[in-house]
C-alpha positions as CSV (number, residue, x, y, z in Angstrom):
1,M,140.2,159.0,87.7
2,K,138.8,155.4,87.9
3,D,137.9,155.4,84.2
4,K,141.5,156.3,83.1
5,T,143.9,153.4,82.1
6,I,147.3,153.2,83.8
7,D,149.0,153.9,80.5
8,Y,146.9,157.1,80.0
9,V,147.9,158.4,83.5
10,L,151.5,157.6,82.8
11,R,151.5,159.3,79.5
12,T,149.7,162.3,80.4
13,T,151.7,162.8,83.5
14,W,155.0,162.5,81.7
15,L,153.9,164.8,79.0
16,A,153.0,167.3,81.7
17,V,156.4,166.9,83.3
18,M,158.2,167.3,79.9
19,K,156.2,170.4,79.1
20,M,157.1,171.9,82.4
21,Y,160.8,171.1,82.0
22,N,160.9,172.3,78.4
23,E,159.3,175.6,79.3
24,E,161.8,176.1,82.0
25,A,164.6,175.2,79.7
26,A,163.4,177.4,76.9
27,K,163.9,180.5,79.3
28,F,167.6,179.7,78.8
29,G,167.5,178.7,75.2
30,T,167.7,174.9,75.7
31,T,165.5,171.8,75.9
32,M,164.7,169.2,78.5
33,A,166.6,166.7,76.4
34,T,169.8,168.8,76.7
35,G,169.2,169.1,80.5
36,F,168.8,165.3,80.8
37,A,171.9,164.6,78.8
38,L,173.9,167.2,80.9
39,L,172.7,165.3,84.0
40,S,173.6,161.9,82.5
41,I,177.3,162.8,81.8
42,D,179.8,162.2,84.5
43,P,181.1,165.7,85.3
44,E,184.6,164.5,86.2
45,N,185.5,161.6,84.0
46,G,183.1,162.0,81.0
47,T,180.8,159.3,79.8
48,P,181.1,157.0,76.8
49,S,178.7,158.0,74.1
50,T,177.5,154.4,73.7
51,S,176.2,154.3,77.3
52,L,174.4,157.6,77.2
53,G,171.4,156.3,75.0
54,P,170.5,153.5,77.3
55,K,171.1,155.6,80.3
56,M,168.6,158.2,79.0
57,G,166.2,155.9,77.3
58,M,166.9,157.6,74.1
59,E,167.2,156.3,70.5
60,A,170.6,156.8,68.9
61,T,169.3,159.2,66.2
62,S,167.8,161.5,68.8
63,L,170.8,161.3,71.0
64,S,173.1,162.2,68.0
65,R,171.0,165.3,67.3
66,T,171.1,166.4,71.0
67,L,174.8,165.8,71.3
68,K,175.5,167.7,68.0
69,S,173.5,170.6,69.4
70,M,175.2,170.6,72.8
71,E,178.6,170.5,71.0
72,E,177.7,173.5,68.9
73,K,176.5,175.4,72.0
74,G,179.8,174.7,73.8
75,L,178.4,172.5,76.5
76,I,180.3,169.3,75.6
77,T,183.5,168.1,73.9
78,R,184.1,164.6,72.4
79,H,187.5,162.9,72.9
80,P,188.6,159.4,71.8
81,N,188.1,156.8,74.7
82,P,191.6,155.8,75.8
83,V,190.3,152.5,77.0
84,D,188.4,151.6,73.8
85,G,189.7,153.5,70.7
86,R,186.3,152.5,68.8
87,S,184.3,154.8,71.2
88,V,184.1,158.4,72.1
89,L,184.0,159.9,75.6
90,I,181.6,162.9,76.2
91,H,183.1,165.6,78.5
92,L,181.3,168.6,79.9
93,T,183.0,172.0,79.3
94,D,183.0,174.5,82.1
95,F,179.9,176.0,80.5
96,G,178.4,172.5,80.4
97,K,179.1,172.1,84.1
98,E,177.5,175.3,84.9
99,K,174.3,174.4,82.9
100,R,174.4,170.9,84.5
101,A,174.3,172.5,88.0
102,Y,171.2,174.6,86.8
103,S,169.5,171.5,85.4
104,R,170.3,169.6,88.7
105,E,168.7,172.5,90.7
106,K,165.4,172.3,88.7
107,V,165.2,168.6,89.0
108,L,165.8,168.7,92.8
109,T,163.2,171.6,93.1
110,F,160.6,169.4,91.3
111,N,161.4,166.5,93.5
112,E,161.3,168.5,96.8
113,T,158.0,170.0,95.8
114,I,156.3,166.9,95.1
115,R,157.7,165.2,98.3
116,K,156.2,168.0,100.2
117,H,152.8,167.1,99.0
118,V,153.0,163.4,99.1
119,T,153.6,161.2,102.1
120,D,156.6,158.9,102.4
121,E,154.3,155.9,102.2
122,K,152.7,157.0,99.0
123,M,156.1,157.8,97.5
124,K,157.2,154.3,98.5
125,H,154.2,152.8,96.7
126,F,154.7,155.0,93.6
127,Y,158.3,153.7,93.3
128,E,157.1,150.1,93.9
129,V,154.5,150.2,91.2
130,A,156.9,152.0,88.7
131,E,159.4,149.3,89.4
132,L,156.8,146.6,89.0
133,I,155.7,148.0,85.7
134,N,159.3,148.3,84.4
135,N,160.1,144.7,85.5
136,M,157.0,143.2,83.8
137,I,157.7,145.0,80.6
138,S,161.5,144.1,80.7
139,N,160.6,140.5,81.4
140,K,158.0,140.6,78.7
141,N,155.2,139.5,81.2
142,I,152.5,141.9,79.7
143,Y,152.2,140.3,76.3
144,N,153.4,136.8,75.6
145,Q,155.9,137.2,72.7
146,K,155.1,133.7,71.3
147,E,151.3,134.4,71.0
148,N,152.0,137.8,69.3
149,S,154.5,136.2,66.7
150,H,151.7,134.1,65.2
151,K,149.4,136.9,64.5
């Protein structure tokens, strides 16, 4: 493991998690992206479509395709936002709430299973390292933007 770069470990681990979730979702004719979207939508009040992309870390084009598919499957409905007429609220249907509960169960099972095999201290360090990486990237501390703009 010492020869592997941090980004390699992150990428291959995330790809394995995605594959696992997609295999599980495929049993029910859906995808991990749909499950993630279901979990990101407020089941009571709905969620503005404009906040879903950033919440999920998804590009607008991919999110649009996912939402269109979810609407066609009867998982969501779209309604004008009464607070801001320019945006749309995404609401879960009863069927969407049912599938959301299933997605939540799968995520919780994954988390519980990992936590059974990793000490609390190691989990704390895992979260600390992930937060550090995210903060360094957000604050542009990895690559100096001024240096790269001249190349």
